[in-house]
Every structure is written in C-alpha cells, then in structure tokens.
N, C-alpha and C positions, 0 to 999 in steps of 0.2 A: 415524554416517552411513556408508553404503557408499563405500569409496574407489575402487571399480572404476567406470569411466565407465559411465553407464546407457545403455540402448538408446534409439534415436531416439524423441523425443516423450515420454519417461518423465519424470514430475514427481518431483523429489527435493527434499524440504524440508531445512532445516538439521537438525542433530542433534536428537533428540527433547527433550533437556534444554535445548538452545538455543531450541527452539520455545516451551518453557514460559517461558523467561526473557523472550522478546520479547512474549509475549501481553499483559502488563500495559501496554506502551507502544505496541502496535500501534494505529494510528489506527482502522481500521474506522469506528465512530461514537464514538470515544473521544478525549478531549483530555488533554494533558499539563498538569502544574501550571503550567509556564511559559506555555502558551497561555492558560490561564484567567486568569493574572495579567495578561497582555496585554489580554485582552478586558475585564477589570474595571478596569484602570488602577490596580492595586495591586501591592505587592511580593510576591515569591514566598513569603516566609515568612508572609504574611497568608493566602494560599490554603492553605498547609500547615497553618496553625492551624485553618482551617475544616474541613479533612479530619480532623485529629486529634480535634477536638471532636465530630465526627459531624454537623456542620451541612451538610457537603457530602459526599454518598456517593461512595465510590471503590472501585476494584478494584485488586488487585495480585497479581503472581506472587511466588513465594518469592525473597526478597532483592532485589526490584525496587521502584522508586519507584511510588507510586500513580498511577493514571490514572482519569479521570472519564468515565463514559458521557455522551454528548451529552444524552440525555433527562434524566439526573439534574442536569446543569448547568442545563438550561432550567427544571426544577422549582425549583431553588435560586434562580434569578433571579426567577421568578414569586413565590415566597414572600417575597422581599425587596422586591418591587415595582420591580425593575430592568427596563430594556428588554431585549428579546431581540435578540441580534445579527441584523442583516438577513440575513446569509447562511444562518442557520439557518432563517429563515422562507421565504426565496425558493427555496432549493435544498438539501434535506436528502438528496439522492440520493448514492449512492456515486460518488465522483469518481476517475476512472482517467486517468492520464497515460501515453501510449504514446510512447516515445522510440526512434526508429529512423530511419536515414537512407535506407532503401529505401521509396519511396512505395508499391510494390506490397504489401510486407509490412504497412505501416501500414494500407492500405485493407482488407486481409484481416482484420487484428486488430480494426479498427473494426467490421466486419461481425460478427465473432465475438462481440464484446461486446454486440451488439444482442440476443443470446439471453439476457442477464441482465436481471432486473427492476430498473428504476430506476437505471441507470448513466448518468452524465454523462462523456463521453470527450473529452479534448483530446489534441493531439499536439505533439511537438517533433522536429525533424529532426537535432539534434545536442545535445551536452552543454551548450553555452552557452545555447541556447534552453531547454533543460530547466530550467536554473537559474532563469531568469526565470519560467517557468511554475510552478515550485514555490512561488515567493513569492506569486503572484497567484491561482493555482487551488487550492492547498492540497490535493493529491490524497490519497486514502486508500491508493491503490496506484499504484506506478510499474512499468510493464512496460518493461524496459530491454534494449536491444541492447548488446553489448560493443564492437564495432568501429565507431566513428563518428569523423568529423573533429572537430578542435579539442579536445574533451574526450572521452576514451573512457568506456565504461560503468563500468570499475573506479573511476575518479576520481569520476564522478557518484554512484555508490553510496556511496563512502566519505564524500562530502560530505553526502549525505542522512542517513546514520547518525551523522555527527559533529556535526551541528547540532541543538541542543536543540529547535528549533522544528519539525524534521522527523524526528527520530529514531524516532518512532512510525510513520512511513509504511512500509508494507510494500513490499518491492522483489522483483519477480519477474524474473529474468534470462532472456532467450532467447538461445541461442547455437547456432552450427553446429559448435562445437568441444567435444566431450564428453571431451576428454583430462583425465587426472587433474590435470595442472598447471593447466589453465584452471579446473577446478572448485575446486581448492584456493585459487586466487587470488580468484575471485569471492566465495567464502564468507568469505575473510579480509577482503574489502572490506565485508562486512556484509549480503550478500544473504540474504533469507529463504527463497528457493527458486529453482530454475531449471528450464527446459525445454530439451531438446536438439532442434533442428530435424531432420526435419520435425515440426511440432506439430499434432496432431489437435485438432479442436474439443473433444472429450470430455476431452482432457488439459488444455486451458486451463480448461475449466469446473471440473474437479476441483482444479486448482491454485489458482484464484481463490477458490473456495469454502473452501479451507483457509486462506487468508490474510486474508480480510475477514469480519468478523462480520456475520451476518444478511443475507447476499446469497443470492439465489435465481435459478435458471434458469427462464425461462418454460416452463410445462408444455405445450409444443406437440408435435405429432406430428413425427417426423423428416422426413416428406415436406413439412411446411409451411415448413421452413427452406431458403432458396434461396441462402444465403451459402456461403463456402468451408468445406470439411470439414477442410482442413489448410493450413498455411503453412510 
C-alpha cells in the first residue's frame, strides 16, 4: 500500500494481499462458520464437517477460513427441510451502518447511499451506539468516522475485527486527517479501506463497490440525482 498520504477523497484499500485475505470472511452476502452454527443451534465443528464433506458449499481465500454465501446457506436449509431465518426472508438488502457524530455528514452519507440499489442504512452517533447497532442490525459494511465521543473509531474498528461474529464485516473509514500516522493506525485497527475528506459521491461509490459483493449503483443520469456530490 502507498505509505504517502493520498489526495483528498481518494479511496485507498488495504494492501492487495490483505484484500485477498479478507475476501473470504467479508460479509457482503456471506456468513462465517460461527454465524451458521448460531443460526442452526449446533457446534462450530458440526458446521465445519458439513463444509468439509461438501454438504454445505463454501468459499475461501488462501490460508483463510471458509465462508458461506447466503444463497448457498439458504439452499442447504431448504434441502434439509429446515426453516429459513426470518431476517433472510424479510430483508436481504445490503445493510450499511454509518457511524459519525456530525449530523450533517450523516445526512449527506445517507443521501449518497440512496444511489445504491437495495441498501438498508442505519446510523449511530458514537462508538457505544455503534456497538449496540452491530448486534441488532448486523451490517455488511460500517462507514466509520475516527474522532467520536466515548469510543473512537480505532477502538470500534478493532472491536469489529476482533469479534468472530463481526470479523467479516467490511469497515470503510472516513477521515479528515490523511497523515501517514493516522493511516498506519487505522489500518492496524483492521480497516478494509479509507476515504480522506472531502469525499466525492463517485469516490464513495467506487469504495463501496470494492468492499461489498454484488452491490450496484442505480443507472440514473447525473442530473437525476439531487443529493450531495461531496461531504
């Protein structure tokens, strides 16, 4: 990864090899072995056995634990005659959690996410509220500010990546500080990528498309979008 601070609004993912490592556990529409074990009410080793035997299809990156696509898990449940989890039926949209203590920034980001097809967006104003949202909303992507009251973004990111239940959740940091020290620290916390303010709509679209599987931007003419072009 480039160690020189990027220009404003430039999306920088984690090192290419790191990106390959996290692909297998990135949520997108994928589930970890622990999550499937929780859904099915069985031990982790039981799910691992299903995967090894080929009964449950999985994907994995080099040296990484397997992850299961949501559609493969649903097919597995149907084949066994098991009930489909309610949240899969009621809302299979991409879930995005915006964590920022600036209401104006939050509002602009919400508007920007309306340009994506099938996104469900919730917000948290600080790290503590974000922790509660993580447990109930189970986002595929967390858009995270660094400087917040109570718990800062570094701590929140480290918690997300350190918890087996959320380690596959993609984290996109937004920051006004593009210094090398800040970038080194946020990546050490486990962030999958970052954007330096001011953030253009196209920068956000590019970043999100690179972090979540199967997400698409609405094919609308630029003049049809009336939301913010930058934040």
